[in-house]
Every structure is written in structure tokens, then in C-alpha cells.
N, C-alpha and C positions, 0 to 999 in steps of 0.2 A: 459449477460450484454447488448448485442445488442438488444435482444427482449424486455427487460425491458425498455431500452431507447426509442425504437420505440413505446412503449405503453405509453410514457409520464413520466416514472419514472425518478427521478434524481438519477443517478448512480455515485457513488464514489468508487474508488478502491485504494488499496495500495499493493505494493510489495517492499521488501527490495532491490530488483534489480531495479535500475532506468531504465533499458532498458524495463521494463514492462510498461512504460508509453505509448509508441506508440500503442500497441494493445488496451489498455484501451481507449485511446482517439479516435482511429479509429472506435470504436464501439459506440461513443457518450458519453462516460463516462469522468469523471474528475479524474485525477490521483492525489491522495493526496501526498503531499510532506512535511514531517516534517522538521524542521530545523536541518540539518545534517552538518552544517558548522563546519569545523575543525576536523571532524571524518574521519578516514581512512576506507572507506567501499568499497574497490575494490572487483571485482568478484573473486571467487575462480577458480582454474585451471579446475575444473570439471563442472563449470557452476551452481553449487548449491550455495546457500547462506552460507557463513561461519558463525561461531558464531560471532555476531556483537558486543557483549559486553554490559555491564550495561548502559553505557551512551546512546547508541543507543536505548536500551529498554526503558529508561526513557523518551527520546525525543519522541519516537513513542507513548508511553502511554500518554504523554501530548497532542499529536495530537488527539488521540482517545477521550480523555476527552472533547475536544472541539467539535468534530464531532458527537459522539454517541448520545447526547441528541436530536439532530435535525433529526434523521432518524427513519424510521418505521421498517426496516428490516436490519439485518446484516447477511451476509453469510461469513463463514470462511472456511479455508482449514486446513488440518492437518499440524503440524510442526514436524520437526525431534527432536530428543532429547531423 
């Protein structure tokens, strides 16, 4: 992300863990924040993201529907399950 940002790319990133915002922003990226108001999304004891549930998935999908049409490249990581 840092290299892409330094080359002039607009970098956006999302992680279900809100503590992921600091590293993204420190590398020049924008941390995407879906509307999660009213959801209980605390971290798990082991540091991994617990199953967030259907409402979380719906809200993040809404966010992606807004963001995806305006980007040229999307990089994803594997998810558990």
C-alpha cells in the first residue's frame, strides 16, 4: 500500500478490525468505514475476526457497491470459513 500510495495511486483498504485503520492511514491509504452503528463487533479473544453476522455482511456489501465502480484494481486476502 505504501508503494502504491508513493507512486500516486489512491489507496483504500478495509478490515473488519477497526484497529486496522492506523497502519493503513500511516501508509497514505484511506481506511474504508461502513456504517456499523448499532452492531456489536468487538474483537475476539484470539485477535482474529469472529463471525460478524449477516447484518455486518450486508452493510459491508453496501459499502463495496459504492466503492468498487470507482477503482481500477482490487486486492483481496483469503477469509476463513
